[in-house]
N, C-alpha and C positions, 0 to 999 in steps of 0.2 A: 735413306736407310741408315740406321745406327751401325757404327763399326765396333768390332770386338776383337780381342787378341786371337791370332791364329793358333790352332791346336793341331799340329802335324799328325797325320795318320788317323785322325778322329773325324767321323762324318755323322750327319744326321739322316734319318729316314722316317717315313710314315710308320707309326706304330702298328697300323692295320696290316702292314706287310710282314710283320714278325709272326713266327709261330709261337704258341704258348710255351713249348718246351725250351725255346731259345732264351726265355726270360727267367727260367728256373734259377740259375746261379745268382742272377741279379736280385730276384725277390728273396732268395734265401739270405743274401747279404743284408738286404733292407730289414728283414725280420730281426736279424742279429743286432743291427745298429739301433733300431727302435727299442729293443729290450735292454741293451747295455747302457744306452745314453738317457733313455726316458722312462725306463721300467714299464714299457708299453708293449703289449702283445699285438703285433701287426699281422698275425697269421690270417685272420678272417678277411681283412682288407686285401691282403696279397692273393687270397683265393678268389676274391671277386675280380681283381685285376686279371688274373690268369684266365678265368672263365670268359670274360669279355674279349680278351685278346684271342682266345681259342676260336671264337665265333667271328673274329675280325670286326667287332662292333664297338671297339673302344678307340675314340679319337685321341691322338697324341703324337708324340715324337720319340723315336728311339735314338740313342747315341751309340755309335758303333766304333770299335777299334778292330779293323778288319771285318771279320764275320761275327765277332763277339759283341753281344749287347752289354754295354757297360753303364748305361744310364737310360732313363726314360721320364717322360711326363705323360699324364693323361689329362684330358680336358672335358668339361661338361658345358654344354650350351643351354642357356636358359633365357628365353626372351631376347633382350638385347645385350646380355651379359655372357662373357666367356670366362669360365672359372678354371684355373689351373689347379687341379685337385691334388697333385703330387709332383714333385721333382726330386729324383734321387740319382746319384752317381756312386758307383762302387767306391769304397774308401780309398783304394789304391789309385783311383783316377779322379778323386774328388778335389780338383783344383778349381779356383774361381774361373779360370780360363774355360774349362770344360763345362762347368755349370752355366756360365754365361752363353756359351755356344748353344747349349740345349735350350736355355731360356729364350734366347734370341729367336731360334727357329720356331718355338712354340708361340711366342707373342706375335711374331710376324705372320704366322698362319692365321691366328685369330683376327688380327687386324685386317686381313684380306678376306675375311668371312662375311658374306652379305648379312646385314642386320645387326652385327655386333658393334656396339658403341662403347663398350667398357670391358676391360680385362682385369680380373682380380686374382691374387694368389696370396696365400699365407703358408709358406713352406718352412716348417720348423727346423728341418735338418740342413737347409741351405746355409752356406757360410755367411756370417754376419759379424762385423760390418763389411761392406764391400770395399775393396781397395782400388776399384776403378768404377766409373759410372756404369750402372746397369744398362742393358739394352733399351733403346728407345727412351732415353732419359728425358727427352724433351716433352714426352707425353706422360711422364711418371710422377706420381706422388708416393712417397715412402713413409711408413709409420713403424717405429720400433715397438716391438711387443716383447713381453717377458713370459717365460715359462717358469712357474713357481711351484714348489712342492713343500709339503710338510710331512714329518714323520707321524705315523698314527700308532706306533708301538708304545709311545709315552703320551697318552691322550687324556690323562686325568683332568687337565685344564678345560676340556671340552664340556664337562658336566658341571662346572662351577656356576655358570650364569643360568639364571632362571628365565623362562619365557614370559612374554608380556601377557597381561590379562586382557589386553585390547585385541588380541588376535585369536582366531581359530585356525588350526593347522590341519592339513590333510595331505595325503600322498597324491602324486599325479594320477589322474584318470583321463582317458582319452576324451571323455565328455567335456573336460575343462579346457580343451585346446583353443577354442575361440576366445575364452576369457584370457588365456595366457598370451595369445597373439596380440590382443588389444593392449595388454599390459606391456608387452615387449616393445611394440611400436611407440607407445606413449613414453616409456622409460628412455628410449634412445632418440627421441625427437631432439634434434640439434646437438646430439652427442657426437664426439669424434669418431666413435666406432661405427656410426651410420655413414661416415665417409669411407670406411674400410669395407663394410659389407652393406650394400644398398638394400638387402632384404629387410633391414631394420627400419626402413623409411616408410613402410606401409603395413597395414594389418595383413593384407594378402601375402606380402613378402615374408612377414614374421611367421605366418602359418606354414609356409613352405620350409622356412628355417627349422621350425619345431618338428615338422614331419621328418626332415632329414635326420635330426638328432634321435628321434624316437624309433625310426624304422631302419636306419642304415648304420653300418658299423664304423663309419669314418671317425666318430668320436667315441668309439667303444660300444659295448652292449648296454643299452639304456637300462637303468635300474630304477623302476618306479618306487620301490620302497626307500630309496635314498633321495628321491626328488620330492620337494616339499613346496606346497602352496600356502600362503598366509592370507586369510580373509579378515577384513576389518569387522569387528563385532558391532561397531557403530553404524557403518554404512552398508555392510554386506558385500562390499566390493573386494576383488582380488587386489592386494596391495604389494605383495612381494613374492618372489619364487626363487628357488635354487634347484637346478636340475643336475643330476649326476649319472655317470656311467661307470661300468667296470671296464678297464682297459687292459687288465691282466688278472690272473687269479688272485693276486695279492695287491692290486693297485686300483684306485678309483680316480676319476677325473670329474671335476665340477665343470660342466659344459656351459652353464648359463646361470647368472645371478643378476637379478634386477629388482628395482623398487619403484613403485609409482611416484612420479614427481610430487604429487600432493602429500605423500606419506614419508618423505625423507626426513632424516635427522631424528628419527625415533628409535634407531637401532634395529629396525625390522630386517634389514639386509644381513646384519650380524646374526640375528636369530635363525633365519632360514638356512644360512650357510652352516651354522653350528649343527642344526638338525641333520643336514646332509652329511656332515663329517661324522657325527655320532652314528648315523646309519651305516656309513662305510666301515667304521670300526666294528660294528655288529656283523658286517659282511666279511670280517676277517681280513680287511685291507691293511697292509703295512704302510702304505703311502697314499696321499692324496695330492693331486695336481690341479692347476688351473692356468689359464692364460689371461693376460691383461695388457692393455696398451700402456706403454711406458710413461706417457704424459698424463695418465690418469692417476695423479699422485694420491688423491684421496682414497681411491680403491686400494692402491698398493699399500698405503699406510694401514688400512683396515686389515688386509691380508697378513701383513707383517705382525700386527698385534695378535693375530690368531695363530702365529707360528710358521707362516709361510716364508720361504726364502727363494730368491731368484736364482735359478740354476742355469738358465740359458736365455739369451736374447736372440731374436730373429726379426725378420722384416716382413711386414705386410705391404704389398705393392698393388697400386691401382694405376692402370693406363687409361686415359681418356683423351678426347680431342683429336682423334684420328678419323680418317674416312675410309671405311672398308671398300675395296675395289671389286671383289668377286667372291663367289662361293668357293671355299677351300675345304673346310671340314664338313 
């Protein structure tokens, strides 16, 4: 078992043993931090967390200082994958020591869960870089990612470029989800992001990924009118897409952008992204954000040309190569 620094007076407990009311101060603090640091309204996600905790149906770990809940994680089990959906510690307790204690307890529980062969997490608010090896480093691969934003108050540049005559554009429709899943799986075949999120590795996984974006508030409230699909006029095939959500009344987030491998280097990714950004301006957003893997220099260069700036760096973590012993969660 991996070692981590001791944190005197701080203990972990099963999240299912907590009352919903005991998490109120913690969730209120998390809402403030998301808004202040990321311009993101976490209220809907916090309400979901509280609702599941109230019915004792949310798996995860609570971090306690005495009887006070000062941090938490929640996890989602899907096939052979355990996903740590969130990890948050109150700002006054947010040391790497406390984060690692919470992370250690969560990963350890998942590793002991029957059938789980892989653990993933992308926690944007967790401290990065780490000044000590993360828990279970022998099973860990870590990927640096960037949270990028651009101002939409000065957006005249978004209307300068004209769209290609080779493409037909339409907004997202649920009927196009199968086409979008096939495009997603094709675009990420062999891509580094498929090592971070294994849903990218198959059409079925990509379909689940898209369903999560469209149906649930983890990436904001999905905005069909700012989500664009580009179809080739020559082949009739879907060749690029950019999906977007509202993450606050005045902020949008591009949740996904991809281009068919056969249609790259034609500027199609730029065009669908521009259409999403224009739609966010029309929705009265003051800011747009997106995330990208730091080693994907080509994508970062594109986003920088379109006015995006890296505001925060965070770690995506994947644990594999362990043998679960028993059912835990």
